[in-house]
VOTOR-805908 format. One record per atom (N, C-alpha, C): x, z, y; residue in one letter. Coordinates in pm, whole numbers, padded with zeros to 5 digits, always signed. Atoms other than C-alpha are relative to their C-alpha. Layout:
BEGIN
XZYA ...
***
This chain:
BEGIN
+00136+00064-00098M +01365-00231-02519M +00093-00013+00157M -00033-00019-00107R +01383-00337-02165R +00014+00092+00068R +00001-00134-00064R +01468-00143-01894R -00069-00043+00146R -00003+00050-00120V +01285-00178-01585V -00047+00131+00128V -00044-00097-00145R +01347+00036-01225R -00122-00034+00098R +00112-00012-00116V +00997+00086-01012V +00030+00066+00117V -00025-00072-00156V +01107+00174-00648V -00065+00010+00093V +00080+00008-00110G +00932+00264-00360G +00088-00004+00123G -00010+00013-00139V +01024+00119-00043V -00072+00027+00172V +00080-00058-00118G +00777+00292+00236G +00024-00123+00027G +00027+00147-00019M +00752-00026+00437M +00118-00039+00090M -00069+00138-00024G +01060-00183+00440G +00159+00107+00029G -00120-00002+00012P +01471-00168+00486P +00038+00184+00056P -00030-00104-00126Q +01435+00140+00759Q -00032+00131-00127Q +00042-00107+00082H +01268+00399+00457H +00063-00002-00142H -00047+00028+00157V +01482+00275+00169V +00080+00167-00034V -00109-00147+00034T +01629+00674+00067T +00137-00044-00098T -00139+00006+00065A +01969+00729-00049A -00027-00058-00163A +00023+00003+00124E +01819+00763-00426E -00063-00156-00034E +00066+00139+00056A +01608+00424-00415A +00096-00134+00042A -00128+00137-00018A +01919+00196-00284A +00104+00024-00108A -00048-00003+00131E +02105+00348-00574E -00038-00089-00116E +00064+00062+00123A +01840+00254-00779A +00009-00192+00031A -00011+00127+00041L +01851-00100-00639L +00127-00074-00054L -00094+00053+00008R +02197-00139-00634R +00075-00001-00179R +00024+00023+00155S +02178-00091-01033S -00055-00061-00073S +00085+00117+00093V +01957-00350-01145V +00060-00102-00005V -00026+00146+00038D +02058-00684-01256D -00061-00109+00078D +00048+00103-00059W +01770-00856-01063W -00175+00055+00049W +00101-00082-00014V +01454-00788-00867V -00109-00100-00001V +00143+00101+00022L +01100-00935-00965L -00102+00044+00107L +00099-00026-00096A +00809-00975-00726A -00056-00099+00021A +00151+00076-00065F +00465-01104-00676F -00015-00077+00110F +00038+00099-00135G +00396-01375-00393G -00075-00063-00020G +00118+00106-00024K +00129-01540-00269K +00063-00119+00064K -00060+00129-00068G +00363-01826-00144G +00139+00016+00056G -00117+00015-00053E +00680-01916+00003E +00022+00036+00175E +00006-00069-00163D +00539-01790+00358D -00086+00140-00002D +00068-00103+00007D +00386-01449+00249D +00113+00087+00058D -00144-00088-00058A +00582-01238+00473A +00028+00159-00041A -00050-00155+00109L +00549-00939+00212L +00127+00006-00043L -00134+00024+00115L +00766-01110-00009L +00136-00017+00058L -00140-00018-00128R +01034-01182+00268R +00035+00174+00039R -00030-00084-00016A +01009-00852+00328A +00110+00079-00100A -00087-00065+00105R +01120-00754-00008R +00134-00055-00025R -00127+00052+00019A +01367-00991-00014A +00079+00035+00084A -00089-00057-00134D +01511-00839+00327D +00071+00145-00065D -00063-00113+00051V +01558-00506+00132V +00098-00044-00126V -00102-00018+00108C +01748-00619-00189C +00088-00080+00105C -00137+00032-00055R +01967-00820+00070R +00081+00136+00063R -00075-00067-00013L +02065-00508+00215L +00042+00084-00081L -00007-00131+00117Y +02077-00276-00096Y +00023-00069-00132Y -00076+00078+00122G +02315-00454-00339G -00012-00156-00042G +00046+00184+00015D +02156-00820-00313D -00019-00024-00155D +00010+00078+00150P +02068-00867-00671P -00125-00098+00033P +00041+00116+00047P +01889-01203-00764P -00160+00063+00053P +00137-00018-00054F +01536-01205-00599F -00116-00099-00062F +00098+00145+00076V +01288-01394-00839V -00181+00042+00059V +00081-00008-00071H +00990-01463-00666H -00166-00068-00149H +00054+00086+00088I +00659-01547-00943I -00131+00026+00086I +00147+00050-00076P +00315-01648-00811P -00125+00110-00019P +00123-00053+00017D +00006-01392-00791D -00110-00046-00049D +00134+00094+00049P -00288-01476-01000P -00088+00047+00089P +00144+00025-00153P -00596-01528-00745P -00057+00122-00111P +00076-00108+00032R -00812-01243-00770R -00178+00016+00088R +00103+00013-00056D -01146-01226-00668D -00049+00129+00117D +00034-00098-00126R -01189-01112-00277R -00137+00096+00031R +00080+00028-00074A -01525-01155-00206A -00111+00101-00022A +00082-00115+00015D -01669-00764-00272D -00074-00055-00153D +00114+00038+00124P -01799-00862-00621P -00081+00099-00066P +00095-00082+00023A -02070-00665-00743A +00068+00089-00099A -00091-00056+00112D -01861-00528-01065D +00109-00025+00046D -00146+00000-00040Y -01514-00443-00883Y +00077+00050-00064Y -00118+00003+00076P -01368-00273-01127P +00033-00076-00121P -00044+00132+00113A -01415-00582-01407A +00066-00097+00086A -00118+00075-00051A -01251-00767-01134A +00106+00005+00029A -00133-00083-00033V -00958-00552-01073V +00048-00022-00158V -00085+00003+00130R -00898-00543-01460R +00000-00132-00020R -00042+00163+00003T -00959-00946-01479T +00143-00055+00069T -00127+00043-00131W -00674-00961-01200W +00116+00097-00050W -00094-00162+00040H -00462-00666-01384H +00053-00092-00131H -00033+00077+00131S -00468-00870-01738S +00080-00147+00044S -00139+00132+00015A -00324-01206-01583A +00110+00032+00094A -00138-00067-00047R -00073-01004-01382R +00109+00044-00113R -00137-00078+00104V +00083-00812-01716V +00015-00148-00070V -00020+00098+00115A +00054-01192-01904A +00136-00110+00122A -00080+00048-00092V +00254-01314-01563V +00143+00100-00055V -00091-00152+00010L +00481-01009-01581L +00081-00025-00106L -00086-00016+00135R +00580-01044-01927R +00051-00081-00032R -00101+00123-00026S +00663-01398-01926S +00141+00013+00060S -00120+00021-00140A +00925-01357-01599A +00058+00121-00099A -00109-00102+00037I +01092-01047-01759I +00053-00082-00131I -00065-00002+00136D +01122-01176-02140D +00099-00145+00072D -00100+00135+00010E +01323-01532-01967E +00091+00064+00057E -00193-00084-00016R +01606-01272-01798R -00009+00080-00026R -00010-00148+00051P +01793-01040-01948P +00034+00129+00104P -00074-00125-00144G +01950-00722-01764G -00157+00075+00040G +00114-00079+00009V +01766-00457-01644V -00057-00054+00133V +00121+00000-00110V +01473-00508-01359V -00084+00088+00073V +00038-00078-00104G +01368-00389-01030G -00107-00052+00028G +00128+00037-00034M +01018-00386-00916M -00015+00112+00156M -00011-00050-00126L +01019-00285-00530L -00162+00002+00007L +00148-00029-00045V +00649-00085-00421V +00001+00069+00142V +00014-00038-00117W +00530-00053-00095W -00028+00148+00030W +00033-00170-00002G +00523+00352+00028G +00046+00028-00136G -00035-00108+00089D +00514+00536-00297D -00067-00099-00127D +00052+00026+00122P +00432+00399-00660P -00083+00087-00072P +00061-00077+00022S +00201+00670-00695S -00139+00034+00051S +00136+00049-00093L -00081+00557-00417L -00036-00082+00001L +00044+00054-00039Y -00281+00323-00465Y +00093-00139-00023Y -00044+00159+00006D -00084+00044-00616D +00063+00027-00188D +00032+00033+00140S -00122-00067-01004S +00119-00044-00075S -00154+00049+00069T +00293-00168-01079T -00026+00056-00150T +00030-00071+00125L +00281+00118-01331L -00099-00007-00106L +00079+00037+00119R -00032+00028-01487R +00012-00103-00030R -00015+00120+00064L +00060-00280-01556L +00139-00027-00093L -00147-00008+00071L +00423-00197-01700L -00030+00108-00135L +00028-00068+00111D +00233+00042-01957D -00071-00124-00075D +00013+00125+00089E +00143-00296-02085E +00068-00092-00099E -00088+00087+00008L +00407-00424-02151L +00151+00105-00074L -00099-00071+00093D +00713-00300-02435D +00132+00021+00120D -00074-00023-00130V +00915-00188-02146V +00067+00183+00019V +00000-00121-00007E +01111+00147-02085E -00004+00010+00189E +00060+00000-00138V +01005+00259-01707V +00062+00163+00056V -00039-00133-00073D +01185+00492-01456D -00044-00035+00154D +00037+00039-00127V +01041+00536-01081V +00112+00058+00074V -00052-00068-00134T +01195+00624-00770T -00094-00001+00118T +00112-00019-00095P +00978+00791-00510P +00026-00083+00121P -00002+00044-00124G +00907+00636-00167G -00088+00075+00110G +00073-00043-00114I +00797+00713+00160I -00165-00042+00051I +00112+00066+00018S +00429+00689+00172S -00067-00019+00132S +00068+00014-00130A +00159+00566+00444A -00070+00112+00027A +00038-00136-00076P -00010+00882+00483P +00104+00111+00050P -00117-00068-00046Q +00333+01050+00523Q +00071-00089+00144Q -00038+00106-00140L +00394+00781+00797L -00103+00081+00109L +00116+00007-00122L +00063+00807+00951L -00004+00160+00052L +00008-00124-00050A +00060+01220+00979A +00163-00001+00132A -00067-00031-00115A +00393+01194+01137A +00044-00119+00177A +00027+00075-00207R +00316+00901+01439R -00098+00060+00079R +00060-00107-00086H +00036+01139+01523H +00046+00124+00026H -00053-00114-00024R +00221+01434+01498R -00160+00082-00031R +00167-00077-00002I -00098+01572+01293I +00077+00081-00165I +00003-00047+00148V -00089+01806+00956V -00174-00098-00054V +00117+00039+00032L -00374+01631+00730L -00077+00066-00076L +00111-00149+00022H -00564+01955+00662H -00011+00050+00062H +00032-00147-00086E -00705+02226+00810E +00085+00094-00037E -00099-00088+00118I -00531+02537+00714I -00075+00082-00148I +00015-00025+00126G -00617+02629+00375G -00122-00062-00064G +00096+00110+00032E -00867+02311+00333E +00090-00076-00095E -00028+00069+00103P -00871+02017+00127P +00031-00149+00077P +00033+00149-00061V -00812+01629+00223V -00021-00065-00122V +00025+00153+00102H -00969+01347+00018H +00048-00118+00036H -00048+00154-00006V -00819+01039-00052V -00077-00046-00017V +00102+00103+00099T -01037+00731-00106T +00057-00083+00089T -00060+00177-00045T -01064+00377-00012T -00122-00012+00099T +00115+00056-00070G -01312+00207+00248G -00067-00030-00115G +00110+00023+00088R -01481+00054-00048R -00084+00170-00043R +00076-00141+00001R -01590+00446-00136R -00017+00125+00090R +00005-00081-00090L -01581+00622+00199L -00146+00025+00024L +00150-00028+00014R -01988+00612+00221R -00043+00090-00108R +00011-00090+00116E -01969+00788-00117E +00042+00123+00027E -00053-00105-00022A -01763+01072-00039A -00017+00054+00150A +00064-00081-00081V -01911+01148+00303V -00169+00086-00029V +00122-00033+00064S -02238+01134+00151S -00008+00171-00116S -00019-00095+00107A -02108+01398-00111A +00036+00116+00063A -00043-00105-00110G -02000+01608+00216G +00154+00058-00025G -00138+00018-00045Q -01659+01519+00208Q +00041+00012+00154Q -00008+00020-00130G -01565+01609+00565G +00140-00021+00103G -00135-00003-00031N -01183+01547+00604N +00066-00094-00113N -00053+00093+00103L -01078+01217+00430L +00125-00125+00075L -00129+00136-00024L -00734+00971+00437L -00078-00095-00111L +00049+00164+00055V -00880+00621+00400V +00069-00120-00028V -00112+00102+00002M -00690+00366+00237M -00050-00101-00070M +00065+00112+00043L -00773-00009+00147L -00119-00055+00044L +00095-00012-00065N -00979-00078+00399N -00076-00126+00018N +00006+00109-00014R -01211-00307+00450R -00023-00090+00154R +00070+00045-00118D -01519-00402+00734D -00024+00121+00084D -00002-00133-00073L -01474-00101+00965L -00087+00006+00049L +00110-00051-00050D -01795-00168+01146D -00060+00047-00117D +00094-00002+00068L -01947-00142+00833L +00022+00185-00054L -00052-00153+00023D -01748+00186+00698D -00048+00152+00113D +00016-00158-00100L -01766+00401+01020L -00154-00017+00037L +00175-00020-00030A -02151+00312+01079A -00058+00123+00016A +00028-00124+00024G -02295+00617+01168G +00071+00130+00004G -00092-00136-00015L -01994+00840+01226L +00044-00008+00118L -00018+00067-00118E -01963+00789+01571E +00077+00132+00069E -00083-00121-00064D -01865+01151+01639D +00107+00075-00076D -00086-00054+00112W -01631+01183+01378W +00156+00002+00056W -00138+00029-00012Q -01248+01198+01451Q +00087-00051-00054Q -00077+00136+00099I -01015+00926+01366I +00154+00059+00030I -00154+00021-00038W -00637+00898+01355W +00029-00139-00089W -00010+00089+00064W -00566+00557+01276W +00129-00072+00029W -00134+00024-00024G -00250+00377+01212G +00004-00179-00090G -00029+00143+00106A -00139-00028+01088A +00133-00029-00007A -00142+00081-00001N +00168-00173+00965N +00108+00099+00030N -00074-00141-00110L +00341+00181+01058L +00139-00049-00100L -00130+00044+00030G +00716+00125+01029G +00027-00152+00033G -00029+00118-00104A +00693-00242+01133A -00037+00006+00111A -00001+00082-00135P +00721-00461+01426P -00120+00000+00056P +00186-00044-00046G +00316-00430+01430G -00042+00117-00036G +00073-00105+00013E +00286-00111+01432E -00098+00064+00104E +00088-00004-00102R -00012+00007+01606R -00066+00162+00002R +00027-00142-00036L -00182+00342+01658L -00108+00000+00080L +00107-00030-00114V -00529+00467+01825V -00032+00156-00109V +00068-00162+00028S -00664+00835+01785S -00147+00037+00084S +00080-00088-00115G -00976+00974+01941G -00127+00004-00109G +00103-00032+00071R -01360+00994+01850R -00094-00135+00001R +00058+00102+00054V -01507+00720+01647V -00058-00080+00150V +00087+00063-00095G -01755+00613+01893G +00072-00076+00100G -00092+00058-00141E -01490+00544+02182E +00113-00099-00048E -00054+00064+00012V -01213+00412+01999V -00012-00151-00115V +00039+00141+00105R -01379+00146+01732R +00052-00081+00076R -00017+00122-00072A -01370-00122+01977A +00204-00028-00001A -00211-00066-00031E -00941-00014+02052E +00018-00055-00134E -00056+00024+00116I -00897-00009+01642I +00032-00149-00052I -00043+00128+00016E -01000-00336+01598E +00035-00109+00092E -00129+00054-00099T -00788-00497+01878T +00092+00017-00074T -00092-00023+00040A -00527-00340+01761A +00020-00066-00107A -00014+00061+00115R -00568-00468+01391R +00005-00116-00013R -00041+00143+00018E -00547-00813+01499E +00110-00001+00053E -00119+00022-00037Q -00251-00754+01694Q +00111+00041-00064Q -00096-00008+00121A -00064-00597+01389A +00023-00127-00081A -00007+00067+00045R -00160-00873+01209R +00062-00155+00039R -00036+00144-00037A -00054-01167+01448A +00205+00061+00044A -00142-00038-00007V +00281-00967+01501V +00093-00073-00145V -00088+00019+00084D +00374-00950+01144D -00036-00040-00130D +00084+00116+00098G +00174-01208+00968G -00078+00084-00115G +00085-00095+00104W -00013-00913+00735W -00043+00112+00086W +00018-00133-00073M -00204-00607+00839M -00022+00110-00096M +00029-00107+00115M -00258-00307+00597M -00009+00146+00104M +00023-00085-00075D -00416-00006+00770D -00049+00105-00091D +00072-00170+00036L -00540+00368+00686L -00025+00064+00138L -00004-00129-00077F -00666+00679+00868F -00077+00080-00067F +00078-00149+00016L -00760+01035+00882L -00092-00018+00085L +00145+00041-00062L -01115+01077+00933L -00058+00130+00010L +00087-00163+00045R -01262+01441+00997R -00118+00040+00085R +00099-00033-00072R -01587+01573+01081R -00005+00152+00150R -00066-00093-00102T -01579+01750+01424T -00139+00096+00013T +00094-00120-00008S -01731+02092+01474S -00168+00017+00073S +00128-00007-00118A -02122+02117+01613A +00004+00059+00080A 
***
C-alpha cells in the first residue's frame, strides 16, 4: 500500500515544527494542488519544500469549483471533491515512493485533504501544524473563550445561523462578504486577522461598527502584498 504523509505547515516556513521538518525530509516527493504557475500559495509550498529536504515538488491542477454561492453548497463541494480524488489517484499512481502533502495551518480544521485520501487505497499519517486560530489568539494576545465558557468554531457562511441559535463567542473562518455577514452585529467585539505569519499580515480589533471599514481596507492590503488573502476573526457579544 502506498504511503502518504500529510504535514501541517502553519502559514509557511517559519511555522514548520521539528516534527513536520522530519516528515518532509522522509518523503520521496511532494504533491500539491495549484491554480497555475502564478499561484502564490503554490509557490509558498515549494519554498517550504526547498528549506526542508528539498523533495521533488509536483504540481497538479486543481479542478474548478462553483464559487458563486450555489444554492446547494454541500453538493457543489462533493462534486469538486470527487474531481480532486480522481486527479489525486492518477498523480499518485504515476510516481513511486512516499508522497508528502502540505496543508496550510493544521489538517484537522477546515481542510479536506484527509477526506480526499480516505477515498484512496493509501496508508496515511498526519503531522499537526500551527493553526490560524492559534495565531489569531497569539497576535491579539487573547484567550479565545471566557472563563469556563465555550468557543463556537464556524464559517462565514454559517455565522448568521450560529448567532440566531444564541452563540455569543464565535471563531469564524472561510469568510465571504463581511458587509453581509456582520450586518446587525455592530455592537459586538471583533478580533480580526488576515494572512497571519505572512508578509501581508494585518490585524484589526474593536467594536464591529467602528472598525468594519478598516477591516475591508486591511483585507485589500493583505491581498496586494501576498497575492492572496485568508482571514478569520473572533466575534464576541458584548455585555448589556
